[in-house]
N, C-alpha and C positions, 0 to 999 in steps of 0.2 A: 368633103376634100375641101370645099369653104370654110368649115371650119378649122381643119387644120393650119389651114393659109392665113386666119386670122389670126389664129395661136402663133403660128414662127413670125409673123410681123410685129407680135405683140414683145415678143421675146428678144426682136432685134431691137426694137423701140427701148426695151429696159435697160440694155446692154448698152447701147448707147447714151442713156441716161446716170448709168453707172460712170461708165468713162468721159463723157463730159463733165460730172462734178471733180471726178479726178483731175482734169485738166484745169479747171478752172481753179481751182484750189491749188494749184500747182503753179499754174501763172500768177494767179496774186501775191502768192509768197514770192515768188520771183521780184516782180512787182517792186516789190516794199524793198528788198536785198538792196537791187538797185538806187532805188531812192538814198537809202543810208549809205550805201558806198559812195554814192554822188554826195553825200552830203558831211562824209566821215574824208572825203578827199578835199572837199572846200576845206573845211574847219585844219586840217591836216596843213595846207599851203599857206593858211593865215597864219599859225602858231611857228611855221618857217619863215615868215618873214617879221615876227617880233620876237628876236633875240634874247629877251627879257622873259619870254613865256615857257613856265615850266614841263617838262614833257610829261610827268605824272602825277597829275594833281588827285587829290583823295576824292575818291567816288562819293558821292552824294546819293540819297534814298533814290533819286529820280535817276541819278545815272546806272544804276544798280539795276532796275527794274526796264530800262532803256534796252540794256545786254541782255537780261533775261526774255526779252520780247523779243531781241534780235534773234539769240540762238533758236527758240521756239519755231519762229516761223524760217529761219534755215533750212532745220530739221525738217518742216513739216515740208518744203518745198525740194530738201535732197530724197527724203527718204520716201513720200507718196508713190511717185514713179518704182521705186525699186521693190513697193508694196501692191502694185498693182495687180500684179497674175494672183497674189492669194486672196486679194479682194474680189479681182473679178470670178473668183473659183466659187469663193462663199457665197457673193451673188447669185451666181448659179442655182445654187441650193436652195437657196432662198426663193428662187422662182420655181425652182420643182414644187416645192413646200406649196406654193401660195397655189400652182396648179391644181394641183390634191387639194385645196382647200382647207390644209393644216396651217397651225399657227405658224408664223415667217416673221423674221426678224430682218430690217433694212441691213442694207451693206454697212451704211454708217456708223451703225453700234458696234461691228466688229472694226471698223477701222479709228474709232474713237479710246479702244482699248489699246492698239497698237501707238497712237500718239499718245498718248496718255504715259507710255515708258519713255518715249524719247523726250515728252516736258519733262521727265524727272531727270534725263541728260540735261538738258539744257541747262539744268538749274547748276549740277555737277559744273557745267562747263564755266558758267558764269563764276563759280567761285573759284575755279583754276585761274581763267581770265584777271580777276582781281587779284590773285596771290603774283599772276607773272608783272602785273602792271605795277602793284606796289615794290616788286623789286627791281622796277624798271628794266624789265626784260623782253618789251613789246614797245613796238613802234605806233603810229597814229594809226597807222592801219593794221593795227594789231598783229603783226609778223615778227617773230622773235629776232633781237636783235644778240642776241647768241647764240656762236658757231657752235658752242658744245652743246649747249639745250636744243639746235638746231638737227644737229647730228643724231644727239639720244634718243629723239623722238622719233627718226627716219630708220635707225637701226631695229629700236623697240617694235617700229612697225612692222618692220620687213620680217624680224623674228615671228612674232606674232604671226604671222601670215602662212608660218609653214608649221605651226603647233599641233596639234588634234585636237584640243578645243576648239579651235579657229574653225578647222573642218566637222565636227562633230556638229557647229552650231548652224556652219553652213549647210549640211546636209537635209536640216528644216526647212529652212528657207529656199532651198533650191526645190523642194517634192512640194506643192500646196497639195495634192490628193492625199499624200502620204501622210499630212501633218495633220489633215481635217478627218481624216477615216482613223485614224488612234488617236483623236484629241475631241471628238465633236461633243458639243454640251447642248443641249435644246434652251431657248428662251432667251431674252436681252441679256442676262446676267451671266449666262453661260457664253454668249457673241462675245461681253468684254471682257472674260477670262481668257476664253481663245485670245484675242486680239492681244493682250497681254503679253499670255505665254508664246504668241508669236514676236512682239514688239521686245521680248526680253534673248530672244534667241538671235533674234537679225542685232542688238545692241551688242550680245555676245560677238557675232560676225565683225562689227563696223566700228566700235567703239575708238581703240587704234587709231583708224583712219581717220576717223575725224579732229583726233588729235593732231594732225598731218596740217590741219587749217592753219596751227599756230605758226607751223613751216612756211609756209605759202603765202598765208597772208588771210586772215579771218573774211577781210571784205575782197579778195582779191574773186572777182566774180568767176573769172575763169580758171581758177585754182578750184572752185567751190565745183562748178560744172564739170571738171575733170575728175574731182573724186568720183560725183554723182554716176559718171556716165560708167567710172570704173566698178562702182557697185552694184549697178545696171547688169552690167557684163557678169561679175562674177555669181551672180544670184538667178541670172535667168539664160545666158547663151549656153551652147551646147559644151563650148569648152571652158567653162567660165573658172572651173575649180585649178585648172592648168593654168590659166591665165592669172590666176591671183597666186599662183606659186613662184612664178618666175616674176611678178611682180614683187614679190618680198625679198628674192635674191636682188632684184634692182634696187630697193630701197636700201638693203645692208652695203651694198655697194658706194651708194650715192651719199651716204651715212658717213663711212670709212673715208670717202672723197673731200666732205667738207673737213673731217677731221686731218686729214692729209695737206690739205692747202691753207689751214689755220694753224 
């Protein structure tokens, strides 16, 4: 009886360690985003007071690196909360393997594969931001200055929410147990591969939603938080699939409204 109680205590402690690590990583990412948003807001204010300041200065290498870092940290802050159920299931399986004195892999290895996918997406997003910047289609707070661009992104995101591809990817993200039962691979390499696969399914669900950042503002913290909460609801809540479809229709209507008013 004492041994069973000790084991339960150990399992609770391990679960708490994983949750604490996920929460701490998310909190640090958001702290960085808050600081960067404050800096960019101050820079925007300074440039608005300088009538001679150009609005689309060419990027330097340090600018490109800073933007890539910003996108990477943003994706970590946004996607770790939505991936937490999958990470916790992986961690639970690893605990059982350790209890049975079998080789096990820390949950962080699986998470590293997942985040590698979003790091790749961050590189693509940085290139897209650079292209929009060069075309003078973004404000200092990285918000679209073109109603046509904004409406196009809204409608495209809404249409994608209703497609079979979206829901095929979402189905894998909403079922952690089914995902691992069908794709379990042993060892650290296997954990990274599973993390990559889950990351790709997650990317398939959410890539167009991340483009919405260019509509509401890449440095608009409320907008970032709204998209994060929506993705979490869509992936984890009982009615998430229905919420996603309703949101798709709303996005299409919002895009049409933008066109109508401009």
